[in-house]
DOGURO-714730 format. One line per field, with one value per residue (C-alpha): residue in three letters; x, y negated, z negated. Coordinates in steps of 0.05 Angstrom, whole numbers. Example, Ala and Ser with C-alpha at 12.3 -4.5 7.8 and 13.67 -1.06 7.14 Angstrom:
# residues 2
aa: [ALA; SER];
px: [246; 273];
py: [90; 21];
pz: [-156; -143];
//
This chain:
# residues 383
aa: [MET; TYR; LEU; CYS; ILE; LYS; VAL; SER; SER; VAL; THR; ILE; LEU; LYS; ARG; ALA; VAL; VAL; SER; VAL; ILE; ASN; ASP; LEU; SER; THR; ASP; VAL; ARG; VAL; ASP; LYS; ILE; CYS; ARG; THR; LEU; SER; LYS; CYS; GLY; TYR; ASN; VAL; THR; LEU; VAL; GLY; ARG; LEU; LYS; ARG; ASP; SER; ARG; GLN; LEU; ASP; LYS; ARG; ASP; TYR; LYS; THR; HIS; ARG; MET; LYS; LEU; LEU; PHE; GLN; LYS; GLU; ALA; VAL; PHE; TYR; ALA; GLU; TYR; ASN; PHE; ARG; LEU; PHE; LEU; TYR; LEU; LEU; PHE; LYS; LYS; ALA; ASP; LEU; LEU; TYR; ALA; ASN; ASP; LEU; ASP; THR; LEU; LEU; PRO; ASN; TYR; LEU; VAL; SER; LYS; LEU; LYS; LYS; ILE; PRO; LEU; VAL; TYR; ASP; SER; HIS; GLU; TYR; PHE; THR; GLY; VAL; PRO; GLU; LEU; GLU; ASN; ASN; ASN; PHE; ALA; ARG; ASN; CYS; TRP; ILE; TYR; ILE; GLU; LYS; LYS; ILE; PHE; PRO; LYS; LEU; LYS; HIS; ILE; PHE; THR; VAL; ASN; ASP; SER; ILE; ALA; GLY; LEU; TYR; ARG; LYS; GLN; TYR; ASN; LYS; GLU; VAL; LYS; VAL; VAL; ARG; ASN; VAL; PRO; LEU; LYS; THR; ASP; PHE; ASN; ARG; GLU; LYS; ASN; ARG; ILE; GLU; LEU; GLY; LEU; PRO; LEU; GLU; LYS; ASN; ILE; ILE; ILE; LEU; GLN; GLY; ALA; GLY; ILE; ASN; VAL; ASP; ARG; GLY; GLY; GLU; GLU; LEU; ILE; GLU; ALA; MET; ASN; TYR; ILE; GLU; ASN; THR; LEU; LEU; LEU; ILE; ILE; GLY; GLY; GLY; ASP; VAL; ILE; ASP; THR; LEU; LYS; THR; MET; THR; LYS; LYS; MET; GLY; LEU; ASN; ASP; ARG; ILE; VAL; PHE; ILE; ASN; LYS; LEU; PRO; TYR; SER; GLU; LEU; MET; GLN; TYR; THR; SER; ASN; ALA; ASP; LEU; GLY; LEU; THR; LEU; ASP; LYS; GLY; THR; ASN; ILE; ASN; TYR; ARG; PHE; SER; LEU; PRO; ASN; LYS; LEU; PHE; ASP; TYR; ILE; MET; ALA; GLY; ILE; PRO; VAL; LEU; SER; SER; ASP; LEU; PRO; GLU; ILE; ARG; LYS; ILE; ILE; GLU; LYS; TYR; ASP; ILE; GLY; GLU; ILE; ILE; GLU; SER; HIS; LYS; PRO; MET; ASP; ILE; ALA; GLY; LYS; ILE; ASN; GLN; MET; LEU; LYS; ASP; LYS; GLU; LYS; LEU; LYS; LYS; TYR; THR; LEU; ASN; THR; SER; SER; ALA; LEU; ASN; GLU; LEU; CYS; TRP; GLU; ASN; GLU; GLU; VAL; GLU; LEU; ILE; ASN; VAL; PHE; LYS; LEU; TYR; ALA];
px: [64; 130; 126; 188; 217; 266; 327; 358; 366; 369; 307; 301; 251; 206; 232; 187; 207; 165; 170; 152; 176; 191; 253; 224; 239; 168; 124; 91; 42; 97; 137; 76; 67; 139; 131; 70; 108; 165; 116; 89; 159; 182; 253; 234; 271; 240; 261; 255; 299; 351; 341; 391; 356; 337; 343; 383; 336; 322; 340; 290; 278; 281; 328; 323; 352; 349; 369; 403; 374; 404; 338; 292; 232; 179; 173; 247; 249; 191; 221; 288; 259; 215; 272; 320; 267; 253; 327; 332; 271; 292; 358; 333; 312; 240; 179; 129; 127; 88; 78; 56; 18; 13; 83; 115; 65; 92; 161; 131; 79; 129; 176; 120; 100; 171; 190; 120; 121; 57; 43; 3; -18; -32; -61; -52; -97; -139; -75; -103; -144; -87; -87; -15; -42; -102; -65; -18; -59; 0; 24; -47; -62; 3; -16; -87; -61; -15; -71; -122; -73; -51; -106; -157; -103; -85; -106; -92; -111; -115; -130; -139; -214; -283; -295; -232; -245; -314; -286; -239; -292; -340; -286; -254; -305; -250; -248; -211; -199; -191; -134; -136; -71; -84; -27; -1; -25; 47; 76; 75; 95; 90; 160; 165; 123; 114; 173; 220; 195; 201; 126; 86; 46; 0; -28; -73; -36; -67; -31; -32; 14; 28; 79; 34; 13; -3; -52; -125; -105; -133; -66; -74; -142; -115; -59; -110; -154; -98; -111; -176; -157; -145; -86; -66; -2; -7; 44; 52; 96; 116; 127; 91; 83; 53; 99; 140; 75; 49; 114; 111; 38; 57; 112; 70; 13; 59; 40; 109; 93; 30; 54; 114; 138; 176; 205; 187; 204; 210; 143; 163; 188; 128; 80; 113; 90; 22; 7; 21; -31; -102; -132; -112; -133; -146; -174; -169; -218; -258; -233; -215; -237; -175; -181; -256; -249; -185; -175; -111; -58; -59; -131; -107; -45; -89; -130; -67; -42; -109; -128; -195; -202; -229; -239; -268; -330; -304; -344; -292; -268; -339; -356; -298; -311; -385; -379; -330; -351; -280; -287; -325; -333; -326; -377; -336; -264; -274; -219; -269; -310; -248; -227; -297; -301; -231; -245; -311; -279; -221; -266; -312; -266; -318; -332; -258; -249; -305; -273; -206; -234; -269; -204; -183; -242; -233; -161; -182; -216; -175; -108; -62; -69; -141; -129; -70; -113; -133; -60; -41; -95; -63; 9; -11; -33; 40; 64];
py: [-448; -464; -496; -540; -608; -646; -681; -720; -667; -609; -567; -537; -481; -483; -435; -384; -340; -277; -241; -170; -127; -63; -44; -66; 0; 27; -34; -39; -94; -142; -127; -146; -210; -229; -214; -259; -315; -306; -307; -373; -402; -394; -374; -317; -287; -227; -216; -151; -106; -54; 13; 68; 112; 56; 72; 28; -21; -14; -73; -130; -196; -234; -239; -194; -200; -144; -157; -103; -103; -81; -52; -5; 8; -23; -95; -111; -94; -141; -196; -190; -189; -249; -289; -271; -286; -354; -373; -348; -387; -449; -454; -427; -478; -463; -497; -442; -389; -323; -282; -210; -184; -210; -185; -238; -294; -330; -349; -368; -412; -447; -462; -484; -535; -558; -566; -584; -526; -493; -424; -366; -309; -239; -188; -117; -88; -108; -113; -116; -54; -8; 58; 46; -10; 27; 54; -5; -61; -107; -104; -110; -170; -204; -196; -218; -281; -297; -286; -328; -386; -387; -356; -414; -463; -427; -455; -397; -327; -262; -190; -124; -110; -138; -102; -130; -198; -196; -180; -239; -286; -267; -272; -338; -371; -380; -368; -303; -282; -210; -185; -110; -71; -45; -26; -64; -32; -31; -3; 71; 117; 192; 215; 284; 347; 403; 443; 383; 372; 445; 453; 516; 518; 574; 541; 483; 426; 380; 321; 281; 221; 162; 124; 131; 204; 197; 223; 222; 220; 291; 325; 377; 400; 402; 449; 496; 490; 517; 586; 587; 550; 595; 593; 523; 487; 428; 371; 326; 268; 212; 202; 190; 209; 279; 304; 347; 375; 391; 427; 467; 487; 507; 552; 584; 599; 629; 577; 558; 585; 542; 475; 433; 372; 317; 256; 185; 169; 105; 89; 109; 177; 189; 176; 230; 282; 249; 248; 323; 340; 363; 328; 270; 272; 216; 245; 189; 193; 133; 140; 66; 2; -2; 68; 62; 1; 23; 22; 61; 50; 123; 117; 68; 109; 168; 125; 99; 171; 192; 245; 256; 239; 275; 230; 228; 186; 116; 57; 20; 85; 110; 45; 56; 130; 121; 58; 89; 163; 187; 240; 266; 257; 307; 302; 339; 348; 421; 461; 509; 450; 417; 483; 495; 427; 433; 502; 478; 417; 456; 509; 459; 440; 400; 355; 346; 325; 274; 245; 242; 204; 155; 136; 102; 55; 43; 23; -32; -67; -43; -73; -126; -169; -182; -186; -234; -291; -311; -316; -355; -406; -419; -420; -472; -520; -533; -545];
pz: [338; 302; 234; 230; 219; 262; 237; 295; 349; 301; 289; 219; 208; 147; 94; 59; 1; -10; -77; -97; -155; -116; -77; -9; 26; 33; 22; 90; 70; 49; 112; 154; 115; 128; 202; 204; 170; 220; 278; 251; 253; 182; 162; 114; 54; 20; -52; -92; -135; -122; -158; -168; -116; -68; 6; 52; 85; 159; 204; 197; 231; 166; 107; 45; -24; -75; -147; -188; -258; -324; -348; -309; -354; -398; -422; -420; -346; -330; -373; -339; -269; -281; -312; -255; -203; -236; -231; -160; -137; -176; -138; -71; -19; 1; 32; 15; -39; -32; -95; -90; -151; -221; -241; -196; -205; -267; -239; -172; -205; -250; -192; -147; -199; -215; -142; -115; -66; -39; -69; -39; -85; -59; -108; -80; -134; -194; -234; -305; -291; -271; -311; -335; -379; -408; -468; -477; -506; -519; -446; -419; -463; -440; -367; -380; -415; -356; -306; -344; -350; -277; -233; -241; -218; -154; -86; -39; -63; -23; -41; -6; -4; -16; -82; -116; -86; -117; -186; -183; -156; -212; -265; -244; -198; -145; -71; -57; 15; 39; 81; 84; 88; 159; 207; 267; 331; 356; 292; 310; 367; 362; 381; 350; 355; 304; 330; 323; 252; 233; 224; 243; 308; 286; 223; 207; 173; 121; 90; 25; 28; -16; -58; -120; -125; -199; -250; -226; -153; -142; -131; -186; -160; -89; -109; -141; -80; -36; -66; -26; 38; 98; 147; 127; 106; 58; 65; 4; 24; -23; -97; -162; -235; -222; -167; -215; -245; -175; -158; -222; -208; -137; -162; -217; -169; -117; -65; -40; 29; 34; 5; 26; -13; 22; -13; 5; 78; 118; 151; 221; 197; 152; 210; 252; 202; 193; 267; 272; 218; 230; 170; 123; 50; 0; -65; -117; -175; -198; -270; -276; -242; -200; -172; -163; -118; -83; -7; -1; 52; 71; 97; 150; 164; 180; 227; 260; 268; 299; 249; 213; 140; 79; 19; -50; -59; -71; -44; -2; 31; 42; 79; 128; 140; 151; 194; 242; 234; 224; 170; 110; 35; -22; -77; -129; -149; -167; -130; -99; -72; -43; -11; 17; 49; 79; 107; 136; 170; 199; 229; 263; 321; 358; 299; 286; 358; 351; 288; 323; 382; 335; 301; 367; 366; 291; 303; 352; 293; 234; 256; 227; 289; 267; 192; 194; 222; 151; 131; 193; 178; 110; 136; 189; 133; 116; 187];
//
């Protein structure tokens, strides 16, 4: 169904502006949202920022705009981006605004009120509970103030899982809908084998991927565990605060022949490596409310790639693993315990085969084609 207006014989598509604070290159959720808007007949512009090390964007079926900022860190960066985004939205023609996360909400809300444009808010995490704000009371209080002022006035709110939705519902007594960050069924084709990727045929391969491999994501313990894991290569693909630490640990422990680091990759390239692994790892610790209730993208990437999962014991992930029987849970982050569980899983080929087969049935339900229905219902309101 196309959402449009007619002027004489000319058809004009409704215009949607989607805002996010990252550089757009690896944000798969926002890309899917833009595709859904396009499918509904909107002329879409995705707005983000351009960093010094930003990749060139792949070809997309919608417009993109990346702002180059003077400041890159701390409060001045957020202030500059929000001011620049406010000006951009103020002078940009739009019929619908879509704000991703609290750090884009204020300018979107102000412009939606000034221009009387519908606003959709999508919280990818429990923003005020992120670990980066734990030791920065001033920044945390600023974001809490903004959220408390705006959140109760919002009409359309989405988030990524039931636990985070429950936190917001309890806090603000507002309806919050869930759209999980699951992949499109058609988003991936395995095109390369291990030989073409330069990976060994004779070893097991395990993978830890993610754009936020940070403190308390289990990376340090995993590096130590590799001392005790047999005939296995670990791929760590992505970026984050502890990558340099993990590389230093690897070198000091003499594990360079067992661990390979690969920088952030476009989704299609990343999934070539993921689909050639024997086991996908997600080892976040529940050290803060945001990590405890996380439902990481990599879990669904592993399902899409058809590989079994080993996860730490977090409630949203446990629900998926147990419901679809696609992997196992570690009870401890001790390196010896992680190593023991990985060795056990890799040796039990029959169980691995069962988990692999079960990922296929899981994918039939855990796909964007099912999740986007909630979004489409909102977008249709403004036809």
